[in-house]
N, C-alpha and C positions, 0 to 999 in steps of 0.2 A: 504493500500500500504506500501511496505517495507520502503520507504523513510520517512514515518511518525512514524516508530516504536520507535525510541529513544525519540521523543517528547511525544508519548503516555506513555512510561515508566515513564517519569518525571511527567506527569499529574496524572497518576494512583498512583504514590508514594506520591504525594501531598494529594490526596484524602484519601488514606489508612492511612497515618501518622496522618492526621488531625482527622480522625475517631478513630484511636487506641490510639493516644497520645504518641506513642513511636517511636523514630527514629530507635533504634536498632532492634525492632521487625519488622518494615517495611523493613529494609535492609535484615534481615534474611529471610523474606518471599519473597522478590522480586528479590534479586540478582541472585538466580538460574534461574529465568525467564529471567533476563537481559542477563545472560550467553547464554541461548538458543537463544535469539533474536540476539545476536552478531554473533553466529555461523551460524544462518540461513540467516540473512540479509546482512552480510558482513561488518557491522559497527564495529569499534574497541571495544574490550571488555572494555577498560578504559573509553570510552565515555558512553557506556551503564551503567556501574557500577556507574560512577559519576552522571549520570542523576537520578538514583535511590537514591543515597545519598543526592543529592540536594533536591529532593522532600521530602525525609524523614526529613530533617532539617526544611523544610517549616512547616510541621505539628507539629514537636517538638516545634517550636517557637509559633505557632498560636493556637494549639488545646486547648480546654477547660479542657481536662482531662490529659494534659501532666504534668509530674512531675515538669518540669521547670516552667510552668505557675502557678501551685499550690504553689510552693515554693516562686516565685516572688510576687504573689498576697498576700499570707499570711504574708510574711515579710514586705510588704509595706502597708498592711491594705486597699487594694482596691478590688472592686468587679471584678470578672473574665470578665464579659461582658464589663466593662469599659476599662480594659486592652486590651481586644480583639479589641475594636473599635480603640484604640490608635495604636495597633500593626498592624492592617489590612492595614492602610495607608502606612506602611513601607514594609510589606511583599508582598502585591499584586503587586506593581510595580516591585519588585525584581523578583517575579515569572514570570511575563509577559516578562520582559527583558531576563530572562534566557531561557524561551521557544523560544523566537525569535532567540537567539544565537544558541540554539540547532537546530532549523530548518535551519538556515543559514549553519551551519556545515553539516547537513544531506543532504541538497540539493546540496552541493558541491561534494558529494561522489556518487559513482555509487553503489546503493544497489543491493542485490541479489533477491531471489524469495520473493513473497508475503508470509505473515505469517497468518495462520488461525488455531485456536484451538477452541475446544468446550468450552462453558461456561454456567453457570446457574445463571440468574439474581436473583433468590431467595436467593442465598448466599450473596447478597449485603445487605440484610435487616438488619442484626446486625450492620453493619458499619453505615448505614443511621440512625438507631435508636439512636446510640451513638452520632453521629454528631448532629442530631436535638435536642437530649436531652441536649447536652452541650450548644448549641446556645440558647435554651429556658431557660437556667439557672437552670435546675434541679440539685439537689444535686449530687456531683460527684459519690459517692458510688452507688446511685440508678441508675445512668446512666450506670456505669460499670456492675452492676448486670443485668440490662436489656440486655446489649450486650451479656453477658455470657450465660444467660438463653435462649435468642432467638437463639444465635449461636448454642448452644448445641442441642436445639430442632430440628433445621433445619438439622444439620449434622447427628444426630441420625435418624431423620425421612426419610432422603434421602439415608441412608445407607452408608454415607461417612466415618463413624468411628464407633467404638464400645464404650460402656460405660467405659470399662477398659482403652482403649487407650486415651479417653478424659480425664479421671482422671489423668492418667500418664503424659499427656502433661501439664495439669494445675499444677501438682506438680513440673515439671521441670521448668515451668515459674516462680513459686514462689521461688524456690531455687535459680534461677538465679538473683533474686533481693536482696538476702541476703547480699552480699558484699556491694552493694550500700547503703542499709539501715544502716549497721554497720558504714560505713564511714561517712554517714550523721550525725549519732548520735554522733560519736566521734568529728567531726568537730564542731557541735553545742556546745558540752561541752567545747572544746578548745576555741571557740570564747567567751563563757561566762567567762572563766578564764581570757582571755586577757582583756575583758571589765572591770572586777572587779579590775584588777591590773593597770588600766589606759592606756593600750596599744592603745585603740581606740582614746582616747583623744589626745595622742601624734600624731597619724596618721592624725586625723582631723586638728590639729593645723598646721601640715606640709602642708596639702592640701590647707588650707586657705592662707598660705604664698605664695604658688606657683600660685594658681588660684584665680584671683580677680573678676571673673564674674560668671554668672549662666551657661555659656557654658563651664565651667571649665575643667572637667577631665574625664579620662577613666581608670577604674580599671581592670587590667588583672591578673587573678590568675591562675597559671599553675597547675591545678589539674587533667587535662585530663578527667574531668567529669563536665558537665555543671550544673547539679543539685547541686552538692556539692559546686561548685564555687558560685552559687547564694546564697546558705545557708551561706557561709562565708562572702559574700559581703553585704548581706541584712542589717545588723545593721549599717555599715558605710554609705551605700547608703541612708538609711532612715534619718540619722542625716544630711548628706549633702543636701538632698532634702528639709529638714526643714529649714536649714540655708539659702539656695538659693531660697526658694519659689517655688520649683518644685513639681507638683502634684504627688500623689502616683501612679496614673495610668501611667503617663509618666515614672516615675522612674522604675516601675515594667516592663514596656514595653522595656525600654533600657537595663535593667539587663538581661532579657530573650533574647533579640535580640543579644547582643554582646557575650553572652555565647554561643549561637548557631553558630555565625559566626566563633568563634575560634574552637569550638568543631567539626564543620563540615569540617575543613580543616587540623587540626593537624594530622601528620602521626601516632602518638601513641595514638590517641583517640579511644574509644570503637567502634564508628561507622566505622572508617577506618579499624580497626583490624577485626571486624566482617565481613565486606565486602570482605576483602582479604582472610579471612579464608573460607568463603562460596565459593569463586572462586576456591581456592586450593582444596577443597573437591571434586569439580567436575573435577579435573584433569588439570586445567589451571594454568599458571603462570602469576601473576600480582603484581606489587609493588605499594606502596603508591605514589611514585614519578611519576608513569605513570598516576595515577588517578587525582592528584592535579591540573595539567593544564586544566583538563576538568571540574573542579568543578566551574561552572558558578554561581550557586545560592549564595554561601557564598560571593563571590566578589560583586555581584549585591546588596546583602543585606547590605553590608558594605557601598557601595556608596549611597544607598537609606537612610541609617541611618544618614550618614553625611549630606545629603540634609535636612533631617528631623530636625536635631539638629541645623544646622547653618542657613538655609534659611527659616525655619518655626518655629521661636521662640514662646514659650508659654508665656502667660502673667503670671507674678509672682503670686503665690498663697500665701496668707497671712496665717501664722501659728501662733498658740498661744503657 
């Protein structure tokens, strides 16, 4: 039924982004579908687009193969499954609350006709393999390789693409990551220089003067890229967690969560720009400030994180 279409967009975006580990990729894939849903059902384009963006940030935060998860876990020295367990208690209530809000908004509007398109469940297999492989704790590159190979075989076997088109798309995806990789390398080098020259010591000393307890602080770095922000914040967060006895899994979880909260709502972030660009390519006009009021998930994630930090304190972890 049409009145459930926006909620379905959100749920599908959650599933796809958790399986793929990329919010930008999920938005690129699903925003054209969200645009068609908005046109057919009568729901606002901003609401449909925001639902996709919210679901995309859910997977970016939670996925085992997300670059933010890998960066946070490697930086804090914790296993991905431990960070997942810690993160799940924050992300799931946020997603359920967002879904309820979307349904409330949907049922208050009068939708248009029902939506029906053909689909092929076989094409879900690569997503499921990647998702299950990540949950099982299989090495990330093996999980990704499994998804690529199974996806290629299915798409070639069903005639959905040609070998040349497939290789061309893979090349485009790789080149699209070049800028992020270069920025991450430069940021890591810059952080090493700052550390060697005592910059982190000064920052930590200032933090210790301001915050007297383990519930102390929030570090917000305006890079418009959540992975790069985590890379920059990792060394400082690790020293703070050791000083205040916070476990690596909780530190990694909070780093990833707060980076996704900011990244999911800023009007100049990659996710917002990609969503707006995809809508414009289809001939529609939409601005970031129309989408932001409909972004329920980042707001719910922030509330859930605050409850997690202040009402569910962790026992101090002794560090040597």
